[in-house]
C-alpha positions in Angstrom: 41.1 9.1 15.4 39.4 8.5 18.9 36.3 10.5 19.6 36.7 13.4 21.9 33.9 14.8 24.2 33.4 18.3 25.4 34.3 17.2 29.0 37.6 15.6 27.8 38.6 18.9 26.1 37.8 21.0 29.2 39.7 18.5 31.5 42.8 18.7 29.3 42.5 22.5 29.3 42.4 22.6 33.1 45.4 20.1 33.5 47.6 22.1 31.2 46.9 25.7 32.2 45.5 25.7 35.8 49.0 25.9 37.4 49.9 29.0 35.3 47.1 31.2 36.8 48.4 33.9 39.3 46.6 36.6 41.4 46.2 39.9 39.6 47.8 43.0 41.1 45.4 45.6 42.4 46.7 48.3 40.1 46.0 46.0 37.1 42.5 45.0 38.3 40.6 47.3 35.9 42.6 46.1 32.9 42.3 42.5 34.1 38.6 42.8 34.4 38.3 43.9 30.8 40.6 41.1 29.8 38.7 38.7 31.9 35.5 39.6 30.2 37.1 39.1 26.9 38.5 35.8 28.1 35.1 34.7 29.3 33.6 35.5 26.0 36.5 33.7 24.3 36.0 30.6 26.4 32.3 30.7 25.8 33.0 30.8 22.1 35.5 28.0 22.4 32.9 25.9 24.2 30.2 26.7 21.6 32.6 25.8 18.8 33.5 22.5 20.5 29.8 21.6 21.1 28.9 22.5 17.5 31.8 20.5 16.1 31.2 17.4 18.2 27.5 17.5 17.8 27.4 18.3 14.1 26.5 14.8 13.0 23.9 14.4 15.7 22.2 17.6 14.8 22.4 17.1 11.0 18.8 16.4 9.8 18.3 13.3 7.8 18.2 14.1 4.1 15.0 12.5 2.6 14.0 12.6 -1.1 11.1 14.8 -2.0 7.9 12.9 -1.6 5.2 13.2 -4.2 2.0 14.8 -3.0 0.1 11.7 -4.0 0.0 7.9 -3.4 0.1 5.6 -6.4 -2.7 3.0 -6.4 -2.5 0.4 -9.2 -5.8 -0.6 -10.8 -6.2 -4.3 -10.9 -9.2 -5.8 -12.7 -9.0 -9.5 -13.3 -8.2 -10.4 -16.9 -8.3 -6.8 -18.0 -5.6 -5.3 -20.2 -5.1 -2.5 -22.7 -5.4 1.3 -22.6 -7.0 2.3 -19.2 -9.4 5.1 -18.5 -10.4 5.8 -14.9 -13.2 8.1 -13.8 -14.6 8.7 -10.3 -17.9 10.2 -9.1 -16.5 10.8 -5.6 -13.5 9.8 -3.7 -14.7 6.2 -3.1 -16.8 5.3 -6.2 -15.3 5.0 -9.6 -15.1 3.2 -12.9 -12.4 1.9 -15.1 -12.5 1.0 -18.8 -9.8 -1.1 -20.5 -9.6 -1.0 -24.3 -7.2 -3.3 -26.2 -7.5 -3.1 -30.0 -5.3 -4.6 -32.7 -5.6 -3.7 -36.4 -7.7 -6.4 -38.1 -8.0 -8.3 -34.9 -10.8 -6.6 -33.2 -10.9 -5.2 -29.6 -11.0 -6.6 -26.1 -12.9 -4.3 -23.7 -13.3 -4.6 -19.9 -15.3 -2.4 -17.5 -14.9 -2.4 -13.7 -16.3 -0.6 -10.7 -14.9 0.2 -7.2 -16.7 1.4 -4.1 -13.6 1.5 -1.9 -11.5 4.2 -3.6 -9.8 1.7 -6.0 -8.5 -0.8 -3.5 -10.6 -3.5 -5.2 -12.4 -3.6 -8.6 -15.2 -5.9 -9.8 -16.1 -6.5 -13.4 -19.2 -4.9 -15.0 -20.9 -6.1 -18.2 -20.6 -3.9 -21.3 -23.2 -3.7 -24.1 -22.7 -5.4 -27.4 -20.2 -3.0 -28.9 -18.9 -3.0 -32.5 -15.7 -5.0 -32.8 -13.5 -2.0 -33.7 -13.4 1.8 -33.2 -12.2 4.3 -30.7 -13.8 3.8 -27.2 -15.5 6.6 -25.3 -16.5 6.6 -21.7 -18.4 9.5 -19.9 -19.6 9.5 -16.3 -23.0 11.3 -15.7 -23.7 10.3 -12.1 -23.2 7.6 -9.4 -24.8 4.9 -11.6 -25.2 6.8 -14.8 -22.6 6.8 -17.6 -22.2 6.5 -21.4 -20.0 4.1 -23.4 -19.5 4.4 -27.1 -17.3 4.0 -30.1 -16.3 6.2 -33.0 -14.2 6.1 -36.2 -15.5 5.0 -38.6 -19.0 5.2 -37.1 -20.4 6.8 -34.0 -22.6 5.0 -31.5 -23.4 5.5 -27.8 -25.1 3.4 -25.1 -26.4 4.8 -21.8 -27.1 3.2 -18.5 -28.8 4.5 -15.4 -28.3 1.4 -13.2 -24.6 1.0 -13.1 -24.3 -1.2 -16.2 -27.1 -3.8 -15.4 -29.0 -2.5 -18.5 -28.1 -0.3 -21.5 -30.1 1.5 -24.1 -28.7 2.7 -27.5 -28.8 6.4 -28.2 -30.5 7.6 -31.4 -28.2 8.9 -34.1 -29.3 12.4 -33.3 -28.6 12.0 -29.6 -25.3 10.3 -30.3 -24.1 13.3 -32.4 -24.8 15.6 -29.4 -22.5 13.7 -27.0 -19.2 15.4 -26.3 -16.0 14.1 -27.8 -15.3 10.5 -26.8 -12.6 10.2 -24.2 -13.0 13.8 -23.0 -13.4 14.4 -19.3 -16.9 15.5 -18.3 -17.3 19.2 -17.7 -17.5 20.5 -14.2 -20.9 20.3 -12.6 -23.4 22.7 -14.1 -26.6 21.9 -12.2 -28.3 25.2 -11.4 -30.7 24.2 -8.6 -33.0 27.0 -7.8 -31.1 29.5 -10.1 -31.5 30.5 -13.7 -30.2 33.2 -16.0 -32.4 35.5 -18.1 -31.0 37.4 -21.0 -32.4 40.8 -22.2 -30.4 42.4 -24.9 -26.9 42.7 -23.5 -28.0 42.2 -19.9 -28.0 39.0 -18.0 -29.9 38.7 -14.7 -29.8 36.0 -12.1 -33.2 34.8 -10.9 -33.9 32.7 -7.8 -36.9 30.4 -7.2 -37.9 29.7 -3.5 -40.5 27.1 -4.6 -38.8 24.7 -6.9 -39.4 26.7 -10.1 -43.0 27.8 -9.6 -42.1 31.4 -9.2 -38.9 33.4 -9.8 -37.5 36.7 -8.6 -34.6 38.7 -9.8 -31.4 38.5 -7.8 -29.5 41.1 -9.8 -27.3 42.9 -10.7 -26.6 42.6 -14.4 -23.7 40.2 -14.7 -22.9 40.6 -18.4 -23.1 38.5 -21.5 -22.0 34.9 -21.6 -22.3 34.2 -17.9 -23.3 30.8 -16.5 -24.3 29.4 -13.1 -22.5 26.7 -11.2 -23.5 25.1 -7.9 -21.3 23.3 -5.5 -21.5 19.5 -5.3 -23.4 19.6 -2.1 -25.9 22.2 -3.4 -25.2 24.7 -0.7 -23.2 27.3 -2.7 -24.1 28.9 -6.0 -22.0 31.1 -8.2 -22.4 33.1 -11.4 -19.3 33.3 -13.6 -18.6 35.6 -16.5 -15.6 35.8 -18.9 -13.8 38.7 -20.7 -12.9 39.8 -18.1 -13.4 37.0 -15.6 -15.8 37.9 -12.9 -17.6 35.9 -10.2 -20.6 36.5 -8.0 -21.8 34.5 -5.0 -25.5 34.0 -5.3 -27.9 34.3 -2.4 -31.7 34.5 -2.3 -31.3 38.2 -1.6 -28.9 39.1 -4.4 -25.7 38.4 -6.2 -22.5 39.5 -4.3 -19.4 40.2 -6.4 -16.3 38.3 -5.3 -13.6 41.0 -4.6 -10.0 40.6 -5.6 -10.6 37.6 -7.9 -7.8 37.5 -10.4 -9.2 38.5 -13.8 -6.7 36.2 -15.5 -8.4 33.2 -14.0 -9.8 30.9 -16.7 -13.5 31.3 -16.4 -14.1 27.9 -18.0 -12.2 26.2 -15.2 -13.9 27.9 -12.3 -15.9 25.2 -10.4 -17.4 25.4 -6.9 -15.9 23.2 -4.2 -17.9 22.4 -1.0 -17.3 24.8 1.9 -17.4 28.0 -0.1 -14.2 27.5 -2.2 -13.7 27.8 -5.9 -11.3 25.5 -7.8 -9.7 27.3 -10.7 -6.7 27.6 -13.0 -4.5 30.7 -12.9 -1.7 31.2 -15.5 1.5 30.6 -13.7 0.4 29.1 -10.4 -1.8 26.5 -12.1 -4.6 24.6 -10.4 -5.6 25.8 -6.9 -8.4 26.9 -4.6 -9.7 30.4 -4.1 -11.2 30.9 -0.6 -11.7 33.9 1.6 -9.9 36.3 -0.8 -6.8 34.2 -1.4 -5.5 31.7 -3.9 -3.7 28.6 -2.7 -2.1 26.6 -5.5 -2.0 22.8 -5.2 1.5 21.4 -4.7 3.7 20.6 -7.7 3.1 18.6 -9.9 -0.6 18.7 -9.1 -0.7 22.4 -9.9 0.4 21.6 -13.5 -2.3 18.9 -14.0 -5.4 19.3 -16.1 -8.4 20.3 -14.0 -11.4 17.9 -14.4 -13.5 19.6 -11.7 -14.9 18.8 -8.3 -16.6 15.4 -7.7 -19.9 14.8 -5.9 -18.4 14.9 -2.5 -16.3 18.0 -3.2 -13.1 16.2 -4.0 -11.0 17.4 -6.9 -10.3 15.3 -10.0 -7.1 16.0 -12.0 -5.4 14.6 -15.0 -1.7 14.3 -14.4 0.8 15.0 -17.2 1.1 11.3 -17.9 -2.7 11.0 -18.3 -3.3 9.3 -15.0 -6.3 10.4 -12.9 -5.5 11.9 -9.5 -8.3 12.4 -6.9 -8.0 14.2 -3.6 -8.8 17.3 -1.6 -6.9 20.5 -1.1 -4.8 20.2 2.0 -5.6 16.4 2.2 -4.6 13.1 0.7 -4.3 12.5 -3.1 -4.4 9.2 -4.9 -3.0 8.7 -8.5 -4.5 5.7 -10.3 -2.0 3.9 -12.4 -2.0 0.7 -14.5 -1.1 -2.4 -12.5 
C-alpha cells in the first residue's frame, strides 16, 4: 500500500468536499457557530489522529536491551590458568592469583599485578609454597599482602614490597590470620580516635597530638561499638549494633546520625570518602547512606556481597558469580572475569 502523507489526506478532503459548502442563513448562524466549533474540534482531532498514525514509526523509541551497570574486563596473565582470585587496593591497582590443583599432581600457581585498572597484568614471583593445599590470598595495603595454603597444613607468607621478598609467618601468627580466601574486612584504621570501656559504657576519645594526650568526645555509645575511618582519613564514625546506631566523630564530640535505619547490618557499615557510608539494608541491599537518605546500587550490584571501600573510596563487591566488581556509586563499574 503506497504511503500517505498528511498533506495528501487534506488535499483529498478539499477536492471532495469543498464544492459542497454553502453560506449559512442568518437565522441559523448561532446553531452553525456551535456546529462550526464542533467541526473545528473534529477536524483538529482528525488531523492529530492522522499525524499520530503516520508518525507512529518515526516516534517509536528504539527498544534496547537492558544494559548491565558494569563493564566486563577479562583478566589476562600470560601462561596463567586455574581458579582466579582478584583483589584491588584502589580502582587502578590490583592483584590476581591463579591456582590450578590436580589430585596427586600438585598445583600450578600464578600471581599478577596491574596498575592500570586491569587493562594489563604483569607476573609477580611467589614464595616457595607447598605443592598442594587450598590457596589463600589477603591484601593488606598497596604493596602488602599475604599468601598461604591450608588443608592439611596451614602456612602463610607476608610481603611488604609487592612480592619482591617474602617472610614466613610463625605458626602462632599463621593461626591468627583470617580464613584463607575470605575478603579483607572493611578498613578499621582509627587515626586519632580510640574507644575506652568502663563497665557498660563506651566512650570515644580524640587525640590532637598523635596519641600523646587524649580527651573524651562523648557521649556513651554503648557496648560493642567500633570506630571506622574513611579511606582518605577525613571522616571518622563510631558504629554500634543491637540496635544499629552511628555517630559522626568530630574533635568536639560525637554527633548521632539521625534517621539511620536500625535494620542496617552494623558489620557492613564502612565509610566512603566524601561523608557517605556504604552499608547493606535488608531488601534494598548494598547502597550508600548520605545526607539522610539511602541510595541502593543498581541491580544486580545491590545483591552483591559488600567487600568495603578501597583506598581511594571506590567500592569493592563480590557478584553472585564470585567475580570482583569495582566502582563508585553513580559512576562506572568494572567486573573482572576470567579471560
